[in-house]
N, C-alpha and C positions, 0 to 999 in steps of 0.2 A: 505493499500500499505505500504510494506517494503524496506525501500530504507540504504544500507549500505553504509557508507562513507569512503574513501579513506583515509591516513594517510595526503594525500596533501589535502582533501578538507578542513578540519579544522572541529573541534565539532562544533563550532558556526553557519557554514553555514549549516552544516548538519540541525544543530536543525531547522534553518530558511527554509531550504527547506522542512523537513517533518511540520513544520506547513501552507507553504502554498499551500501543498497536502491535509491539512487538510481541511484546507479554501475550496479546492475547491469540497471538499465533502459535505460538509454545505449547505443546502437548507434553506432557509427562509419562513417563512410563509405569505401568502396572506395580513394577516393583518399587519405584519410589513412590508412588500414593500409599501403598501398602505402609513404606517406610514413616514419610512423613505424618498419615493417621496416626501412627504408632507413637511417635513422640508426642502427639498434641495430645494423644489419648494418657501416656505415663506423664504428661507435666499437669494436664488438669486434674489426674488422680493426686500427685504430690499436694500439689495447691488446697484440693477439698480437703485430704486427712488432713492437712499441716492446718487447716482452720479450726474441724473438728476437734483438733486432739489438743491445739492452744488457743483458739481463739474462739469459741461457740461458748454462752450463748451472746457473746459481745457480738455488733454489726460484721467486723472484718478483723483481720489478722496484722498485725503490725508487723512486717518481717522482721524488720531491724532489732527490735526487744524480743519478738517470738511469744507476744503478748497480745489478747483482745484488746481491741482497740470499738469504744462506744461513742457516745455524743459527750461533745466537750462540756460538760455543767460547770465547770468552773468559769469557762469565758463563751457565753452563748453565743457573742458574734463572731465566735471564731467560722465565717462561713465557709471556708477550705476543709473543714470537716463535718461542719453542722448542715451544711446545706446538702450531704449526702446520706449523716449518717443519723438514726433515731432513736435509736435503742429499740429496733423491730426485726431482728436477724437477718441483715440483709444480704450476707453472703450466702447465705442457706435458701434465701426464696430466689437469689438472683439466678441458683447454681440447680434448682428444679429444671429447668428445662434442655438443660446439658445433660444431665443425669439420663435421663430421658433416651435423648437422642444417643447418645453414647453405649446406652445397652447395658446402663448400671442398675438393672433392675430392682435391686437388694437396697441398694443405698439412695435408691429416689423412695422408696415406700420408708425407708427409714426414715429419710427429710422430712417426707410428708408429717409421720407421728410425731417428732420433732416441733411439727411447727404447731401439731393441732395441741400439744401440751403446753407449749412455752410461748408461742407469738402472742401479744395481748397490744395492743393501739392507746391502750392506757398510759401515753409517758407523758413525763413533762418535758418536753422536747418541743421545738420547733423548725419547722423542717420546710424545704421546696417542694412545691404544688408539682413543680415538672420531673423532680427525682424520684417523689413518692409516687408518682403519677405511673413513669416508662420502668419503675425497677418494681416497686412494690405491688402495685395495683396491676402492671402487666403480669410479673412472675405470678401473684397467684392465680391469674384468671388463667394462662396457658397451663399452667399447672392441673388446673380442676379441669381444662379441656381436654390436658390428655390424659387424665386418670378417668374422666367419664365416655372417652372415643367411643362409641360403639363397635366400632370397625377394627380397634384394639392395632391402630397402625404402626406405634412405636413396641407393641405389644401389651402384656397384660398388667396393668400398672395401678389397677384398683386396689388400695391397701383394705385388710379388712374390717368390715365394719361401716368404711366413710360415709359420711353423711353429709357431703357439703361444706365440709367446714373452711373448706378454702377459698368458696364464694361467698361463705356466711362473712369471713375474714376481709374478703375485696370490697364487699357491700358495708363490713362498715367503715372501713378505712374513705371508702368516697362519700359518704355521709359527713364523716369528719372535715372533709375538703369544703362542702359544700357552700359555707360561708365566706370560704375566700370565692369560689369562682362569682359567688352571686351577688355580692356586696358594694360593688364598685360602681360608680356613678356613670364610669364609659363602656360598664361589659365586658372589660378586660381584668382578667383573675388580677388577686394580688398574687406577690410569686411564693408567700410562705405562708404557713398557717402552724397553730399551736394544736398536738395531736391532742391536747386535755383540755383546752379550755377554748379553743376555735380561734380567733383573730385578736391580734396584741394592737393597743391604743397605740403605740409609735412602730407600726407595721411600715416598712417601707412600701411604696407605689409603684417601684421602677419594675419596670417586666421587660422579657427580650420575647423576640416572635416565637421561638420554639415553645419556650416558658408558658406563651399562652396558646399557642395555635397548634399544637401537635396533640392534643389531649382527645382527640375523637376518636382514635382508634381504640383506647381502651375504656372508655366511656362507654360508647355504642355497644361495644361488645358484654361490659355489663348488662346495659338495658336490654339487650336482646337474652343474654341467659335469666334475667330477672324478669323477663316482660313488664317490663317499668321503660317508658320512653323519654323518661324525666331526663336521666343521666344524660344521653345521646343528646336530646335538644338542648341541655344546660351547654355541653361542649360546641355543638353546631351554630348558638347564638353566640358563642365567643370568637369563631371562626368570623361572621359574618359581622360582628361588630369590629373587628381589625380590618376588615374588606372595606369596609366604609370610610375606613379613615387612610387606607392607601392616599400616596400621592397624586392631586390633580395631573401634574405635568410627566410625571414618568409612569404611572400608575405602580410604583414599587413601593414597599411597606418602611416603616423605620424612618 
């Protein structure tokens, strides 16, 4: 494939583009695929087992100190940590679909059991709407769909006596977010909310396009599973409010 770049595109970008095309045209042997798949499997297993051994029930494993790390309660404004962590077993939730895809059936069922026994959103933590949606809400919903898949596409992964606990947790989390999504004069959500108390008086109103406009997948899925359109409608209304505020000159957001 030959690509002639314009002067506005720039030499370095054109080179990167050609390298990308070369990458698409390459093939990997069957043995190489197996080798790399095995390396990925082993690395994930190493990281996940390390979290369970040294990090659980915190949100993640601090790899330097080899101890668990959760929400920074001493410094609630430490957004580098607290925008992601919320004392809600983040790594465990994050890992569920990967466990299923990699065929780690026993580990998946064990992880679901740990979540059912230990996960609670009654936490005194202020978390980010975006991270809580894409990682926790999305992780719980995808795991529930894997468990209840009638075709068992990834295998029989339904724990004994499973009673929609992950879906119920997702429902609980979404309800705790609703004030942040529905209480602004612009219709664009607040970026953060408190898991235990909802909105705080001093919460920032600054948000980004991804944080405000990428919630429809998870909230739409929740609506479908609960047969309750309110969650999808809320996320769709946010997108429409963003759309109404696009630039009249360029049509772009921001």
